[in-house]
C-alpha positions as CSV (number, residue, x, y, z in Angstrom):
1,M,73.7,156.2,59.5
2,T,70.7,157.5,57.5
3,I,67.8,158.5,59.7
4,P,64.8,159.4,57.6
5,A,62.6,162.3,58.9
6,R,59.4,160.6,59.9
7,T,57.1,160.7,62.9
8,G,55.5,157.8,64.8
9,S,56.8,154.3,65.4
10,E,57.9,152.0,62.5
11,A,59.1,148.5,62.3
12,W,62.3,149.5,60.4
13,I,63.9,147.2,57.8
14,C,67.6,147.1,57.1
15,V,68.3,147.9,53.4
16,T,71.3,145.7,53.1
17,C,70.0,142.4,54.6
18,G,66.2,143.0,54.7
19,T,65.8,142.2,58.4
20,Q,62.9,143.9,60.1
21,Y,63.2,145.2,63.7
22,P,60.7,146.0,66.4
23,E,58.7,149.2,66.2
24,S,60.4,152.4,67.3
25,E,60.3,156.1,66.6
26,F,63.8,156.0,65.2
27,P,65.7,153.2,63.4
28,P,68.2,151.1,65.4
29,D,71.8,152.4,65.7
30,S,73.0,149.3,63.8
31,C,72.0,146.0,62.3
32,P,73.6,143.1,64.2
33,V,72.8,140.7,61.4
34,C,74.9,142.8,59.0
35,E,77.7,143.4,61.6
36,D,78.1,139.6,61.9
37,E,81.0,138.3,59.9
38,R,78.7,136.2,57.7
39,Q,77.2,139.4,56.3
40,Y,78.3,143.0,55.9
41,V,77.2,146.6,56.4
42,G,76.4,148.3,53.1
43,W,79.1,150.4,51.4
44,D,77.0,153.5,52.0
45,G,76.7,152.8,55.7
46,Q,73.7,151.6,57.6
47,E,70.4,152.5,55.9
48,W,66.8,151.8,56.7
49,V,63.4,151.7,55.0
50,T,59.9,151.1,56.2
51,F,57.5,148.3,55.1
52,S,55.1,150.8,53.6
53,E,57.8,152.5,51.6
54,L,59.0,149.1,50.3
55,R,55.4,148.4,49.1
56,E,55.4,151.7,47.2
57,T,58.7,151.2,45.4
58,H,58.6,147.5,44.5
59,V,56.3,145.0,42.7
60,G,55.9,141.3,43.1
61,I,57.1,138.6,40.8
62,V,55.6,135.1,40.6
63,R,57.0,132.3,38.4
64,Q,55.7,128.8,38.2
65,K,58.6,126.3,38.4
66,E,56.7,123.0,38.2
67,P,53.0,122.1,38.7
68,D,52.9,122.7,42.5
69,L,55.9,125.0,43.0
70,F,55.9,128.8,42.6
71,A,58.9,131.2,43.0
72,L,58.1,134.6,44.6
73,G,60.3,137.7,44.4
74,S,60.3,141.4,44.0
75,E,61.4,143.9,41.4
76,P,63.7,145.6,41.8
77,G,65.6,143.2,44.0
78,F,66.0,144.1,47.7
79,G,68.3,143.1,50.5
80,I,70.2,139.9,49.8
81,G,68.0,139.3,46.7
82,Q,66.7,135.8,47.5
83,R,63.4,134.5,46.2
84,A,61.0,132.5,48.2
85,L,59.2,129.3,47.1
86,L,55.5,128.3,47.6
87,V,54.9,124.6,47.8
88,R,51.3,123.6,47.0
89,T,50.1,120.3,48.6
90,P,46.7,118.8,49.3
91,G,47.1,119.5,53.0
92,G,47.9,123.2,52.5
93,N,50.6,125.5,51.1
94,L,54.0,126.0,52.7
95,L,56.1,129.2,52.1
96,W,59.8,128.3,52.0
97,D,62.1,131.2,52.9
98,C,60.8,134.7,53.0
99,L,61.0,138.2,51.3
100,A,61.0,141.7,52.8
101,Y,58.5,142.8,50.2
102,L,54.9,141.8,50.6
103,G,52.5,143.8,48.5
104,D,48.9,143.4,47.5
105,D,50.0,141.8,44.2
106,L,51.7,138.9,46.0
107,I,49.0,138.6,48.6
108,D,46.3,138.2,46.0
109,H,48.3,135.7,44.0
110,I,49.1,133.6,47.1
111,N,45.4,133.7,48.2
112,D,44.4,132.5,44.7
113,L,46.7,129.6,45.3
114,G,45.0,128.7,48.6
115,G,46.9,130.9,51.1
116,L,49.5,129.6,53.5
117,R,49.3,126.9,56.1
118,A,52.8,127.6,57.4
119,I,56.1,129.4,56.7
120,A,59.5,127.8,57.1
121,I,62.8,129.7,56.8
122,S,66.2,128.2,56.1
123,H,68.3,130.6,58.2
124,P,68.4,134.1,59.8
125,H,69.4,136.1,56.7
126,Y,65.9,135.3,55.3
127,Y,63.8,136.0,58.3
128,T,63.1,139.5,56.9
129,T,59.5,140.6,57.4
130,M,58.3,137.2,58.5
131,L,55.8,138.6,61.0
132,E,54.1,140.6,58.3
133,W,53.7,137.4,56.3
134,A,52.6,135.4,59.3
135,R,49.9,137.9,60.3
136,T,48.7,138.5,56.7
137,F,48.1,134.8,56.1
138,D,47.5,133.6,59.7
139,A,50.3,131.2,59.4
140,P,53.0,130.1,62.0
141,V,56.7,130.7,61.2
142,L,58.8,127.6,61.8
143,L,62.4,128.3,62.7
144,H,65.1,126.1,64.2
145,A,65.7,126.8,67.8
146,A,69.5,126.8,67.4
147,D,69.1,130.2,65.7
148,R,66.6,131.6,68.2
149,D,69.0,134.5,69.2
150,W,69.0,135.9,65.6
151,V,65.2,136.7,65.7
152,R,65.1,140.5,65.7
153,R,61.3,140.9,65.7
154,G,59.6,138.0,67.3
155,G,56.0,137.2,68.3
156,P,53.6,134.4,69.2
157,E,53.5,133.5,65.5
158,V,57.1,132.2,65.7
159,E,57.6,128.5,66.6
160,H,61.0,127.2,67.4
161,W,61.5,123.5,66.6
162,E,64.4,121.4,67.9
163,G,66.2,118.3,66.8
164,E,67.4,117.1,63.4
165,T,64.1,116.9,61.6
166,R,60.5,118.3,61.8
167,E,57.8,116.3,60.0
168,L,55.1,118.6,58.5
169,W,52.3,117.3,56.3
170,D,52.1,115.4,53.0
171,D,55.6,114.1,53.7
172,L,57.2,117.5,53.8
173,T,60.2,117.4,56.1
174,L,62.4,120.1,57.5
175,I,66.0,118.9,58.0
176,R,68.6,120.7,60.1
177,L,71.9,120.7,58.2
178,G,73.7,123.5,60.0
179,G,76.8,124.9,58.2
180,H,76.1,128.5,57.3
181,F,74.2,128.8,60.7
182,P,73.8,126.2,63.4
183,G,70.1,125.9,62.7
184,G,70.5,126.0,58.9
185,T,67.6,124.1,57.4
186,V,66.6,122.5,54.1
187,L,63.1,121.3,53.0
188,L,62.5,117.9,51.6
189,W,59.6,117.7,49.2
190,P,59.2,114.1,48.0
191,A,56.4,114.9,45.5
192,G,58.6,117.4,43.7
193,A,60.5,116.7,40.5
194,E,57.7,114.6,39.1
195,G,57.8,112.4,42.2
196,R,61.6,111.9,42.2
197,G,61.9,114.3,45.1
198,A,63.1,117.9,45.4
199,L,65.3,119.6,48.1
200,L,64.7,123.3,48.7
201,S,68.0,124.3,50.1
202,G,68.2,128.1,50.5
203,D,71.9,128.8,50.6
204,I,72.6,126.1,53.2
205,L,73.5,124.1,50.1
206,Q,74.4,126.9,47.6
207,V,73.8,126.1,44.0
208,V,76.7,127.7,42.2
209,F,76.9,129.2,38.7
210,D,78.0,125.9,37.3
211,R,74.7,124.3,38.1
212,R,76.1,120.8,38.3
213,W,77.5,121.6,41.8
214,V,76.7,123.1,45.2
215,S,79.0,124.7,47.7
216,F,79.2,125.1,51.5
217,M,80.3,128.3,53.2
218,Y,80.2,129.9,56.6
219,S,80.1,133.3,54.9
220,Y,79.3,133.8,51.3
221,P,79.9,137.5,50.9
222,N,83.1,137.3,52.9
223,L,84.2,134.0,51.4
224,I,84.8,132.2,54.8
225,P,84.8,128.4,54.3
226,L,83.4,125.8,56.5
227,P,85.6,123.1,58.1
228,T,85.7,119.9,56.0
229,T,84.4,117.9,59.0
230,E,81.2,120.0,58.9
231,V,80.8,119.6,55.1
232,R,81.2,115.8,55.3
233,R,78.6,115.7,58.1
234,M,76.2,117.9,56.1
235,A,76.6,115.7,53.0
236,A,76.1,112.5,54.9
237,S,73.0,113.9,56.6
238,V,71.2,114.9,53.5
239,G,72.5,111.9,51.6
240,A,70.1,109.7,53.7
241,Y,67.2,111.1,51.8
242,A,65.9,110.6,48.2
243,F,65.8,113.6,46.0
244,D,66.7,114.3,42.4
245,R,66.3,118.1,42.1
246,I,67.6,121.1,44.2
247,Y,66.0,124.5,44.2
248,G,68.5,127.0,45.6
249,A,68.1,130.5,47.0
250,W,68.3,132.5,43.8
251,W,66.4,132.8,40.6
252,D,67.4,129.9,38.3
253,R,70.0,128.5,40.7
254,N,68.6,125.0,40.5
255,I,69.9,121.5,39.7
256,G,67.3,119.9,37.5
257,T,68.3,116.3,37.9
258,G,71.0,114.2,39.6
259,A,71.1,116.6,42.6
260,K,71.8,114.0,45.2
261,E,74.9,112.8,43.4
262,A,75.9,116.5,42.8
263,V,75.9,117.1,46.6
264,R,78.1,114.1,47.2
265,R,80.4,115.0,44.4
266,S,80.5,118.6,45.6
267,A,81.4,117.7,49.1
268,D,84.3,115.5,47.8
269,R,85.6,118.3,45.7
270,Y,85.3,120.9,48.5
271,T,87.2,118.7,51.0
272,R,89.9,117.9,48.4
273,A,90.4,121.7,47.8
274,I,90.5,122.6,51.5
275,E,92.8,119.7,52.5
276,G,95.1,120.2,49.5
277,A,94.6,116.6,48.3
């Protein structure tokens, strides 16, 4: 394990997954998030960085995807490499998923867009530096209670919601789909896709390279599939809602139109492959 020579307490960040831990003089011995079979320890062993160091070595990226949707990321990429999404609504802005990097460049851009009313995160791999974001923008972090035990650095800013859905404002709805994690969540944005509805899926529904399809996995890096019963349940749950577009977890991993049918078709293909039909 790499232990940098520093003094004082730091809220250490895992280099491989981007998870931030409570303040301590030395970094943790290990990262339980990476040691879980859904993730992995970096090939060079467990490595750590501080939030201030990350701000010095990275810059923010903001790309507008449609009139009220902005993708946020960093360069170079860090951790798992996901990008976050900011949904702008009349009732306030929602940050969907989270990044380890939060520099003044992103802070200024987000404030220019109206700040954040709340932060919602699809699953534990993207919790990252959520407390830094929550405290910077005075916004609560909404996480599903089924994944409560995966919170490494908690605080009063974190709100755990229960059940299958959580209604927000302006028809935004959090939907628990499970799958990758028990509390795996997607966000329904009915005003998205020019009013046809958009689903922000993280990698609970993973948009694959052939962007006509999604997939469903227990572990993506280790290629561990989900049971077909779980995939059918997930597809049926999200199939109850109207949406035409999906924004996945990665830059340009989106389905521009026909996304609801793509989920149904993808679930059918997945179950045929697993069951050998």
